[in-house]
C-alpha positions in Angstrom: 55.7 -19.8 -23.1 54.9 -22.2 -20.3 54.2 -25.7 -21.7 55.4 -24.9 -25.3 57.5 -27.5 -26.9 60.5 -25.6 -28.2 61.9 -28.7 -29.9 59.2 -28.5 -32.6 60.0 -26.9 -36.0 59.8 -23.1 -36.1 61.7 -19.8 -36.0 63.0 -18.8 -32.6 64.6 -15.5 -31.4 67.4 -16.5 -29.0 69.0 -14.2 -26.4 71.9 -15.2 -24.1 73.2 -12.9 -21.4 76.4 -13.3 -19.4 76.3 -13.9 -15.7 75.7 -10.6 -13.9 75.9 -8.9 -17.4 79.7 -8.9 -17.3 81.3 -7.8 -20.6 82.7 -11.1 -21.8 82.4 -11.1 -25.6 83.8 -7.9 -27.2 86.4 -5.3 -26.6 86.1 -1.7 -27.7 88.9 0.2 -29.4 89.3 2.9 -32.0 85.6 3.6 -31.8 84.7 0.0 -32.8 83.8 -3.2 -31.1 85.9 -6.3 -31.7 85.2 -9.9 -30.8 87.5 -11.2 -28.1 88.3 -14.9 -27.8 85.0 -15.6 -26.0 83.1 -13.8 -28.7 84.9 -15.7 -31.4 84.0 -19.0 -29.8 80.3 -18.0 -29.8 80.5 -16.9 -33.5 82.2 -20.2 -34.4 79.8 -22.3 -32.4 76.8 -20.5 -33.9 78.1 -20.9 -37.4 78.8 -24.6 -36.9 75.3 -25.5 -35.6 74.1 -26.7 -39.1 77.2 -28.9 -39.5 76.4 -30.8 -36.3 72.6 -30.9 -36.7 71.0 -31.0 -40.2 67.7 -29.8 -38.7 69.1 -26.5 -37.7 69.5 -23.4 -39.8 70.2 -19.9 -38.6 69.4 -16.4 -39.6 71.2 -13.2 -38.6 72.9 -12.8 -35.3 74.8 -10.2 -33.3 77.3 -10.5 -30.5 77.3 -7.6 -28.0 79.6 -6.9 -25.1 77.6 -9.0 -22.6 74.9 -10.7 -24.7 74.0 -12.4 -27.9 70.9 -12.3 -30.1 70.2 -14.7 -33.0 67.5 -16.2 -35.1 67.4 -20.0 -34.9 65.4 -22.1 -37.3 64.5 -25.7 -36.4 63.5 -27.4 -39.7 61.3 -30.5 -39.9 62.7 -32.8 -42.6 59.2 -33.2 -44.0 59.1 -29.4 -44.8 62.7 -28.8 -45.4 62.2 -27.3 -48.9 60.0 -24.6 -47.3 61.0 -24.4 -43.6 58.6 -21.6 -42.8 55.7 -23.3 -44.7 54.7 -20.0 -46.4 51.7 -20.0 -48.7 52.0 -17.4 -51.4 49.2 -15.0 -51.8 49.9 -11.7 -53.7 47.9 -9.6 -51.3 48.4 -11.4 -48.0 51.2 -14.0 -47.5 50.2 -16.3 -44.7 52.4 -18.4 -42.4 50.8 -21.8 -41.7 52.0 -23.6 -38.6 51.7 -27.3 -38.2 
């Protein structure tokens, strides 16, 4: 969103696409997709994010032939115990943003 500060705490859906959508991350064989060296580098880098930055957590991700999707969570240390700041309500859980 124009003007939005993406450095603030929150849950972000991240997509990265290769230049000209060239297949750079996986290879297909025996009816399956396997990560090639580039795909392995992306997986390792993604998994290492919390090691290098304690304010980063991640959810699920998937690496495709020419793109990557992942859930990235930027955690504010003040709300680290409850990074999404959920308020429990039996009938209607509410996400409060700060």
